[in-house]
C-alpha positions in Angstrom: -59.2 88.2 -23.5 -58.8 91.0 -20.9 -57.5 94.4 -21.8 -54.6 93.9 -19.4 -53.5 90.8 -21.4 -53.8 92.7 -24.7 -51.6 95.5 -23.3 -49.0 92.9 -22.2 -49.0 91.5 -25.7 -48.4 94.9 -27.1 -45.5 95.6 -24.7 -43.9 92.3 -25.5 -44.1 93.1 -29.2 -42.0 96.2 -28.6 -39.2 94.2 -26.9 -36.3 93.9 -29.3 -33.6 92.6 -27.0 -34.1 90.6 -23.7 -32.0 93.0 -21.7 -34.0 96.1 -22.6 -36.9 95.4 -20.3 -37.0 93.5 -17.0 -40.0 91.3 -16.1 -42.5 92.6 -13.7 -41.9 91.9 -10.0 -45.2 90.0 -9.7 -44.3 87.6 -12.5 -40.9 86.9 -11.0 -42.3 86.3 -7.6 -44.9 84.0 -9.1 -42.3 82.0 -11.0 -40.0 81.8 -8.0 -42.8 80.6 -5.8 -43.5 77.8 -8.3 -40.1 76.4 -7.9 -39.7 73.6 -5.3 -37.3 74.5 -2.5 -33.9 72.9 -2.5 -31.3 72.9 0.2 -28.6 71.6 -2.2 -28.6 74.5 -4.8 -30.6 77.6 -5.6 -33.6 77.3 -8.0 -32.6 77.9 -11.6 -33.6 81.3 -13.0 -35.7 81.6 -16.2 -34.3 83.1 -19.3 -35.8 86.1 -21.0 -37.9 84.1 -23.5 -39.6 82.1 -20.7 -40.2 85.3 -18.8 -41.8 87.0 -21.8 -44.1 84.0 -22.2 -45.1 84.2 -18.6 -45.7 87.9 -18.8 -48.1 87.3 -21.7 -50.2 84.9 -19.7 -53.3 85.9 -17.8 -53.6 85.1 -14.1 -56.1 82.4 -14.9 -53.7 80.7 -17.4 -50.8 80.9 -15.0 -52.9 79.3 -12.3 -54.0 76.5 -14.6 -50.4 75.9 -15.6 -49.4 75.6 -12.0 -52.3 73.2 -11.4 -51.2 71.0 -14.2 -47.6 71.0 -13.1 -48.5 69.9 -9.6 -51.1 67.3 -10.7 -48.4 64.6 -11.3 -47.0 65.2 -7.9 -50.1 64.7 -5.9 -51.4 61.2 -4.8 -54.8 61.0 -3.1 -55.0 58.9 0.0 -56.6 55.6 -0.8 -55.8 55.5 -4.5 -54.1 52.5 -6.0 -50.7 53.2 -7.6 -48.2 51.0 -9.4 -44.4 51.5 -9.6 -41.0 49.8 -9.7 -38.9 49.0 -6.7 -35.7 51.1 -7.0 -34.0 50.1 -3.8 -34.5 48.1 -0.7 -33.5 48.8 2.9 -33.7 46.6 5.9 -37.3 47.7 6.7 -38.7 49.4 3.6 -39.1 49.1 -0.2 -38.7 52.3 -2.1 -40.9 52.5 -5.1 -40.8 54.9 -8.1 -44.4 55.9 -8.6 -43.8 58.6 -11.2 -43.1 62.3 -11.0 -40.7 63.4 -8.3 -42.5 61.2 -5.7 -41.1 58.1 -4.1 -43.3 55.6 -2.4 -42.3 53.7 0.7 -43.7 50.3 1.3 -43.0 48.2 4.4 -40.8 45.3 3.5 -42.8 43.0 5.9 -45.7 43.2 3.4 -43.6 41.8 0.6 -40.6 40.1 2.1 -39.7 38.3 -1.2 -39.7 41.5 -3.3 -36.6 42.4 -5.3 -35.3 45.5 -7.0 -36.8 46.1 -10.4 -40.0 44.4 -9.5 -43.3 46.1 -10.3 -45.7 46.4 -7.4 -49.2 47.7 -6.8 -50.3 49.3 -3.5 -52.5 51.9 -1.9 -51.5 55.4 -0.8 -51.7 55.4 3.0 -50.4 58.9 3.7 -48.4 61.7 2.1 -45.9 64.1 3.7 -42.3 65.3 3.9 -41.1 61.7 4.3 -42.7 60.8 0.9 -45.7 58.8 0.0 -46.4 55.9 2.4 -47.8 52.9 0.7 -49.5 49.7 1.9 -50.7 46.6 0.1 -52.9 46.0 3.1 -53.1 46.9 6.7 -52.3 44.1 9.1 -52.3 43.5 12.8 -52.2 46.5 15.2 -51.7 48.9 12.3 -55.0 47.7 10.8 -56.8 48.2 14.1 -55.3 51.6 14.6 -56.1 52.9 11.1 -59.6 51.5 10.6 -61.2 54.8 10.0 -58.5 55.8 7.6 -58.9 52.5 5.8 -62.7 53.0 5.6 -62.2 56.5 4.0 -59.4 55.5 1.7 -60.6 52.0 0.8 -57.3 50.4 1.8 -57.8 46.7 2.5 -57.2 45.4 6.1 -56.2 42.0 7.0 -58.4 40.0 9.3 -58.8 36.5 10.7 -62.1 34.7 10.5 -62.8 33.4 14.0 -66.3 31.8 13.6 -69.4 31.6 11.6 -73.0 32.2 12.7 -76.4 32.4 10.9 -75.9 36.0 10.1 -72.2 36.0 9.0 -68.7 35.8 10.3 -66.8 37.0 13.3 -63.6 38.6 12.1 -60.7 39.9 14.2 -58.8 42.8 12.7 -55.8 43.1 15.0 -57.5 43.4 18.4 -60.7 44.7 17.0 -63.8 42.6 16.5 -65.5 43.0 13.1 -68.5 41.5 11.4 -68.7 40.2 7.8 -72.2 39.4 6.5 -72.6 36.0 4.8 -73.3 37.7 1.5 -70.1 39.7 1.8 -67.7 36.8 2.3 -67.3 36.0 -1.5 -68.5 37.1 -4.9 -68.9 33.4 -5.9 -71.4 30.9 -4.4 -70.0 29.0 -1.4 -71.3 25.6 -0.3 -69.6 25.1 3.1 -69.1 28.3 5.0 -66.9 26.6 7.6 -64.1 26.5 5.1 -63.4 30.2 5.9 -63.0 29.7 9.7 -59.4 30.0 10.8 -58.3 31.7 7.5 -56.7 35.1 7.3 -58.2 37.2 4.5 -58.2 40.8 3.1 -61.4 42.9 3.8 -62.7 46.3 2.9 -63.9 48.4 5.9 -67.5 49.4 5.3 -68.5 50.8 8.8 -66.6 51.8 11.9 -67.7 53.0 15.4 -69.7 50.8 17.7 -69.8 48.1 15.1 -67.1 47.4 12.5 -68.5 45.9 9.3 -66.1 44.5 6.7 -66.6 42.9 3.2 -64.3 40.6 1.3 -66.7 40.5 -1.7 -66.2 44.2 -2.3 -62.5 43.7 -2.9 -63.1 40.6 -5.0 -65.5 42.4 -7.3 -63.1 45.3 -7.8 -60.3 42.8 -8.7 -62.7 40.8 -10.9 -63.7 43.9 -12.8 -60.1 44.8 -13.5 -59.3 41.2 -14.6 -62.4 41.1 -16.8 -61.2 44.1 -18.8 -58.0 42.3 -19.6 -59.7 39.0 -20.3 -62.2 40.4 -22.8 -59.3 41.5 -24.9 -57.7 38.1 -25.1 -60.7 35.8 -25.2 -60.9 33.6 -28.3 -62.9 30.5 -29.3 -61.3 27.3 -28.4 -59.7 28.5 -25.2 -60.3 26.3 -22.1 -60.7 27.5 -18.5 -61.5 26.2 -15.1 -64.7 28.0 -14.1 -67.0 28.3 -11.1 -70.7 27.6 -11.5 -72.5 30.8 -10.4 -76.1 30.0 -11.3 -78.0 26.9 -12.4 -81.1 27.2 -14.7 -83.2 24.8 -16.6 -81.6 26.0 -19.9 -78.0 25.7 -18.7 -75.4 27.1 -16.4 -73.8 30.5 -15.8 -70.0 30.0 -15.2 -67.4 32.5 -14.0 -64.0 32.2 -15.7 -62.1 34.8 -13.8 -64.3 37.9 -13.7 -66.3 37.1 -16.9 -69.6 35.1 -16.9 -70.5 32.8 -19.7 -73.5 30.6 -20.5 -73.2 26.8 -20.9 -76.4 25.9 -22.8 -78.0 22.6 -21.8 -77.0 21.0 -25.0 -73.4 21.7 -24.2 -73.4 20.2 -20.7 -72.4 16.8 -22.2 -72.7 14.5 -25.1 -75.9 13.0 -23.8 -79.0 14.6 -22.3 -77.6 16.1 -19.1 -79.8 17.7 -16.6 -78.4 21.0 -15.3 -79.5 20.1 -11.8 -76.6 17.7 -11.5 -74.4 20.7 -11.1 -74.3 22.9 -7.9 -73.4 26.6 -7.5 -69.7 26.9 -6.4 -68.7 23.8 -8.3 -65.5 23.9 -10.4 -65.9 22.7 -14.0 -63.7 22.9 -17.1 -65.2 24.7 -20.0 -64.3 25.6 -23.6 -65.1 29.0 -25.2 -67.4 28.5 -28.2 -68.4 32.0 -29.1 -67.4 35.5 -27.9 -69.4 38.7 -28.4 -67.3 41.5 -27.1 -69.8 44.3 -28.0 -72.6 42.7 -26.0 -70.2 41.3 -23.4 -71.6 37.8 -23.9 -69.9 34.4 -24.2 -71.0 30.9 -24.9 -69.2 28.0 -23.3 -69.2 24.2 -23.5 -68.6 21.6 -20.8 -68.4 18.7 -23.2 -65.3 16.4 -23.0 -63.8 16.7 -26.5 -62.0 13.4 -26.0 -65.3 11.6 -25.5 -67.1 12.6 -28.7 -69.4 9.7 -29.5 -69.3 10.5 -33.2 -65.8 9.1 -33.2 -67.4 5.6 -32.9 -69.3 6.1 -36.2 -67.5 4.1 -38.9 -66.2 1.5 -36.4 -68.8 0.5 -33.9 -71.7 2.1 -35.8 -71.8 1.5 -39.5 -74.2 1.9 -42.4 -76.3 -1.3 -42.7 -75.7 -2.3 -39.1 -78.5 -3.3 -36.7 -78.7 -1.6 -33.3 -81.0 -1.0 -30.4 -81.9 2.6 -29.6 -84.1 4.5 -27.1 -86.5 7.1 -28.3 -85.1 10.4 -27.0 -87.6 12.8 -28.5 -90.3 13.0 -31.2 -91.0 15.7 -33.7 -93.7 16.0 -36.4 -91.1 14.8 -39.0 -89.9 11.7 -37.0 -88.3 10.3 -33.9 -84.8 10.7 -32.6 -83.3 7.6 -31.1 -80.2 7.6 -28.9 -77.9 4.7 -29.8 -75.3 5.7 -27.3 -74.9 8.6 -24.9 -74.8 11.7 -27.2 -75.2 9.7 -30.4 -78.6 10.1 -32.0 -80.2 9.2 -35.3 -83.5 10.1 -36.9 -86.2 7.7 -38.0 -88.3 9.6 -40.5 -92.0 9.6 -40.0 -92.5 7.9 -43.4 -90.8 4.8 -41.9 -93.1 4.8 -39.0 -96.5 3.5 -40.5 -97.7 2.8 -37.0 -97.2 6.5 -35.9 -94.6 8.1 -33.7 -93.4 5.9 -30.8 -93.4 7.0 -27.1 -90.4 8.7 -25.7 -88.4 6.1 -23.8 -89.5 3.2 -26.0 -86.8 0.8 -27.2 -86.6 0.1 -30.9 -84.5 -2.1 -33.1 -83.2 -0.1 -36.0 -80.8 -0.3 -38.9 -78.5 2.6 -40.0 -79.5 3.5 -43.5 -77.1 6.4 -44.1 -74.2 8.2 -42.4 -73.7 11.9 -43.1 -70.2 12.8 -41.6 -70.3 16.4 -42.7 -73.5 17.1 -40.8 -73.0 14.4 -38.2 -76.3 12.8 -38.9 -77.6 9.2 -38.9 -80.6 8.1 -40.9 -82.3 5.1 -39.3 -85.2 2.7 -40.1 -86.9 0.3 -37.7 -86.4 -3.4 -38.0 -89.4 -5.5 -37.0 -88.4 -8.9 -35.8 -90.6 -12.0 -36.4 -92.0 -13.9 -39.3 -95.1 -11.7 -39.7 -94.8 -8.0 -39.5 -97.0 -6.0 -37.1 -97.4 -3.6 -40.0 -99.0 -6.3 -42.3 -101.5 -4.7 -44.5 -99.8 -1.3 -44.5 -98.9 0.4 -47.8 -95.1 0.9 -48.4 -93.4 2.6 -51.3 -90.1 2.0 -53.1 -88.4 1.8 -56.5 -88.1 -1.2 -58.8 -84.6 -2.7 -58.5 -85.1 -5.7 -60.9 -87.9 -7.3 -62.9 -87.8 -11.1 -63.1 -90.2 -13.6 -64.6 -91.6 -14.6 -61.3 -91.7 -11.3 -59.5 -90.2 -7.9 -58.9 -87.4 -6.9 -56.5 -88.2 -3.5 -54.9 -85.9 -1.3 -52.9 -88.2 0.2 -50.3 -87.9 3.8 -49.1 -87.1 2.6 -45.5 -84.1 0.6 -46.8 -85.5 -2.8 -46.8 -85.7 -5.1 -49.8 -89.2 -6.1 -50.9 -90.3 -9.0 -53.0 -93.5 -8.6 -55.1 -94.4 -12.1 -56.4 -96.0 -12.2 -59.8 -99.1 -13.9 -58.4 -99.5 -10.9 -56.1 -100.0 -8.5 -59.1 -103.4 -8.1 -60.7 -102.3 -8.3 -64.4 -104.7 -8.4 -67.3 -104.7 -11.6 -69.4 -101.8 -11.8 -71.7 -99.7 -9.2 -69.8 -96.3 -9.9 -68.3 -94.5 -8.1 -65.4 -92.0 -6.4 -67.7 -94.9 -4.5 -69.4 -95.9 -2.9 -66.1 -92.7 -2.6 -64.2 -89.3 -1.2 -65.1 -86.1 -0.5 -63.1 -86.3 2.8 -61.3 -90.1 3.1 -61.4 -91.8 4.1 -58.1 -94.4 1.6 -56.9 -96.7 1.2 -53.9 -97.7 -2.2 -52.5 -99.1 -3.7 -49.3 -96.8 -5.4 -46.8 -97.8 -9.0 -46.4 -95.1 -10.4 -44.1 -91.6 -9.7 -42.9 -88.8 -11.8 -41.5 -86.0 -9.4 -40.5 -85.1 -7.6 -43.7 -87.1 -10.0 -45.9 -90.4 -8.3 -46.9 -93.1 -9.8 -49.1 -95.4 -7.5 -50.9 -98.7 -7.6 -52.7 -100.7 -5.4 -55.1 -103.7 -7.7 -55.2 -107.0 -6.1 -54.1 -107.8 -8.7 -51.4 -104.9 -8.7 -49.1 -106.3 -11.4 -46.8 -106.4 -13.8 -49.7 -103.0 -12.6 -50.8 -101.4 -13.4 -47.4 -103.1 -16.8 -47.2 -101.9 -17.6 -50.8 -98.4 -16.5 -50.0 -98.2 -18.6 -46.8 -99.4 -21.7 -48.5 -97.1 -21.3 -51.4 -94.1 -20.5 -49.2 -94.7 -23.4 -46.9 -95.1 -25.8 -49.9 -91.8 -24.7 -51.5 -89.8 -24.7 -48.2 -91.1 -27.9 -46.7 -93.2 -26.1 -44.0 -90.8 -23.2 -43.3 -90.6 -19.8 -44.9 -87.1 -20.2 -46.2 -84.9 -17.4 -47.2 -85.4 -14.5 -49.5 -83.0 -16.1 -51.9 -85.0 -19.3 -51.9 -88.2 -17.3 -52.7 -86.5 -15.4 -55.5 -85.1 -18.5 -57.1 -88.0 -20.8 -56.6 -91.1 -18.8 -57.5 -92.4 -18.9 -61.1 -95.0 -17.0 -62.9 -98.3 -18.9 -62.7 
């Protein structure tokens, strides 16, 4: 603190009554100069306490105070302001923009405006008539104030006359301007001809011999402002109409009003949808799946919730039903089959003794298990025909029932197996019940299969086993294989 200020403090400390000491001439002149002139009435005079406070201030502090006092009254040309329409004349809208300033906006720019309405506009000029506002410059006014619009950033209105390989010919009033192709929109555009004949708002980038304008610059500023508001309200489950901005092999980037989100490939539809079927600029409906405000990232889905294929499980697709599926993909643990668009099930590798099938192959399968909580289907292949292509392969299962003439086995792949007594190498004097019991895990060789009817063997010579079974089955069925029930009821321990 300067010695002068210290001295003033000491003088003020010795003042007992306001009338005993008059303020300095300099302080009074400074305060009076700070008061705005008024023709209606003289400026109010400060009381003694106010004068004492002013006398205690340094010149720097006084200047700062005046700077702060005037800050709310100044409006820089080109800045955007918002205010409320207080009154309307035949030609103008009068807008309260804060402080003691009143903005004036041409009524022709907002002919439908009403008192009390909040409007946003740009400061065009300031002066004794107030602050002149403009939502945009149009017609002759735009042509006349191009340089001012460039400096202030005030939008001008222009009409797109034609399109050429480089961009667009735009007429701003009577002035010819050029808008590069990349500057016509912030979003991808397929057909550029759609802009021809339209009247749009542009930002002036260059003036002089060549006037260059940009619509994209205004759109990006508006999108940034909209994005700030949107990030606050975004929640999972909300649905939007978005514009595809970019197409990649892993998905789409979609704009939903200033904010970009990713639609992963798996979320493009219920089936295996290739992202290339979409095009930049295309409008699609998306649902918000996940929002990360800190990282400014968002995950979207383009799936139609009303077409969820899982809704058919339990009606069209049931446990125990036989269906035809196409191999969609293979993993070391098994093959995924698509039963319907977006509805897949897994055939575990343990049920594929012949190895993993080729992608695109068609298989006949049975639904073994339905897991509604995890939305999973467990499948097993069904081999049609009297003799299985997997004959001679080992299969495993658990004993379901032990009879005198054979053992009923529930195989791991869901099928029911029949192990005839003659197909078991038993020591002399031993019966099946001594070797097998319900729930015991067993391994046997597959001899033949007819749909879900599987005949097994544990004999060492499988060729002799198959020949023996065929002969015995033909004899008991009159030349046909018969049914599994016939075999279970007709076979006896030999």
